[in-house]
C-alpha positions, 0 to 999 in steps of 0.5 A, spaced: 468 701 365 470 704 372 476 707 370 473 710 364 467 713 369 472 715 373 477 719 368 470 722 366 470 724 373 475 727 374 476 731 368 469 734 369 472 736 376 478 738 373 474 743 369 469 745 375 475 747 379 479 750 373 472 756 373 470 756 380 478 761 380 475 765 376 468 765 381 472 766 387 476 772 386 479 776 390 472 780 389 467 776 389 470 773 395 470 779 399 462 781 397 461 775 399 464 775 406 461 782 408 455 780 405 455 774 410 458 778 416 451 782 415 446 774 415 448 772 420 449 779 425 441 780 422 439 772 423 444 774 431 438 780 432 432 776 429 435 770 435 434 775 439 427 778 438 423 773 435 420 767 437 416 761 433 410 758 434 408 751 433 405 752 426 411 757 425 415 752 427 413 748 422 412 751 417 420 753 416 421 745 417 417 744 410 420 751 406 428 749 409 425 742 407 422 744 401 429 749 399 435 743 400 431 738 396 432 742 390 438 742 391 443 736 388 442 732 382 444 725 379 451 725 374 451 720 371 457 722 367 454 719 361 455 722 353 453 720 347 457 715 344 455 711 350 449 709 346 452 705 341 460 703 344 457 702 350 451 699 348 453 691 350 456 693 356 449 696 359 448 691 364 456 695 367 453 701 366 447 699 370 452 698 376 455 704 375 449 708 375 447 706 382 455 707 384 453 715 380 446 715 384 451 713 390 456 718 390 450 724 388 448 724 395 454 726 397 453 734 396 446 734 397 447 732 405 452 736 405 446 742 403 442 739 407 446 738 413 447 745 413 440 749 411 439 743 419 444 746 422 442 754 421 435 753 422 437 749 429 437 755 433 430 759 431 425 751 432 429 750 437 428 742 437 432 737 442 438 733 438 435 728 437 427 730 433 434 735 429 437 728 427 430 724 424 430 731 420 436 730 416 435 723 416 428 724 414 429 730 409 436 726 407 432 720 405 428 724 401 433 726 396 435 720 396 429 717 394 426 723 390 434 720 386 433 714 386 426 715 382 430 719 377 434 713 375 429 709 375 426 714 371 432 712 364 430 705 365 424 702 361 422 693 361 429 693 364 433 697 358 437 703 359 433 710 355 440 712 353 436 718 349 433 720 354 439 719 359 445 722 355 439 728 355 438 729 361 446 728 363 448 733 359 443 738 361 446 737 369 453 739 365 451 746 362 446 748 367 453 748 371 456 751 366 450 757 365 453 759 373 460 760 371 458 763 365 455 769 368 464 770 371 468 768 365 467 765 358 466 759 358 466 752 353 461 746 351 456 750 351 450 748 348 444 752 346 437 752 344 433 755 340 425 756 343 420 759 340 415 763 346 410 765 340 407 770 346 412 775 347 413 776 340 411 784 341 416 784 346 420 784 338 422 791 335 418 793 330 425 796 327 429 796 320 434 795 324 437 788 322 442 786 328 437 791 333 432 786 330 437 780 331 439 781 338 431 783 340 430 775 337 436 772 340 435 774 347 427 771 347 428 765 344 435 762 343 440 759 349 439 762 357 439 769 356 430 771 357 432 766 363 438 769 365 434 775 367 429 773 370 433 769 375 436 774 377 431 780 377 427 774 381 434 775 386 433 782 385 427 783 387 428 779 392 433 782 396 430 788 395 424 786 399 427 782 406 434 785 407 433 790 411 439 794 410 437 799 405 445 799 404 447 792 403 441 790 399 442 795 393 450 793 393 447 786 392 442 787 386 448 793 384 453 785 383 448 781 380 446 787 374 452 787 373 453 779 372 447 780 368 452 784 363 456 781 363 453 775 360 449 779 355 455 781 352 454 774 350 449 776 345 453 780 340 456 772 337 450 769 337 448 770 330 455 770 327 453 762 325 448 765 319 453 766 315 449 771 311 450 775 316 456 774 314 454 779 307 449 784 310 451 792 307 452 793 314 456 798 317 462 794 322 459 798 327 453 797 327 454 791 330 456 793 336 451 799 336 444 794 336 447 791 342 448 798 346 440 800 344 438 792 346 443 793 353 439 798 353 432 797 353 434 791 357 437 794 362 431 800 363 426 796 364 431 792 369 431 798 373 423 801 373 422 794 376 427 794 382 426 802 383 417 800 385 420 795 389 426 799 393 420 805 393 415 799 396 419 796 401 426 800 403 427 804 408 432 808 406 430 810 399 435 815 398 440 809 396 436 808 390 439 814 386 445 810 386 442 803 384 441 808 378 447 810 378 450 804 378 445 802 371 446 808 367 454 806 368 454 799 366 450 802 359 454 808 358 461 805 360 462 798 362 459 796 354 463 800 351 469 798 354 467 790 354 465 792 346 472 795 345 476 789 348 
């Protein structure tokens, strides 16, 4: 049993490292270095010019603790076939899951430590209190993962279906992140009817435009990805005081979003009827361009409104509009031709 799960961990680790080469490419690493340098400079300036009172320190501690607890999930490496072939070894599987709980705490421990160390200059408390803070947050994270593991057991019996679905969701979440930078195999999508968004469906007789719009609103993680990246863009415009840096970050997020949304082109290929539609070959690409233009236009309007309110140097917003225009006008055409 140990060998089986060790082999699965090594396979997943090897696959993740392969995708990380595309995530941390030269351009993205350079961007991260510039961004990190700018954030460090702003943080040092903030430390020189501001000091926190007791209430502000308490709020900061709670905020940092809550953020650090969000990272790290229970990695069980259970697969769908296990509910049949490993059913006779359920006791051994429980022991493996306990070991997985311990391994799953290694990553969160580093994240909690980094968050605590970054906030230490602001808190300005004795070293022993900082250590107690770290240990307390780490203990809470361990309790949360332990509670999650116990939720997969009922009367001492493993809930295989629930456990398998959780592991699939965990892997899909990580693969979705890799998919922002490269094509990823093994992603599983799910359709969800969002009736409250039906008013956004275009009243059109263009077949592919309607199908792509419906897929964006209901299928996969296209809508969720768009909302998450839009939230990051809004936060960048609000909290990053260097206007040019916030605009660059928002532009990068928009590029990542458009790159990911290009996968909409294959979203309905599983439907055999799409192969016998009496449509021209170019209708598919033209429809996708229209849908992406509509999405990027909405994002641009929201980003412009936020930028006009919070940015100090609003002239840089012209550059953001230009980048979004180039994305839809040239980048999408280039990708679709390939």
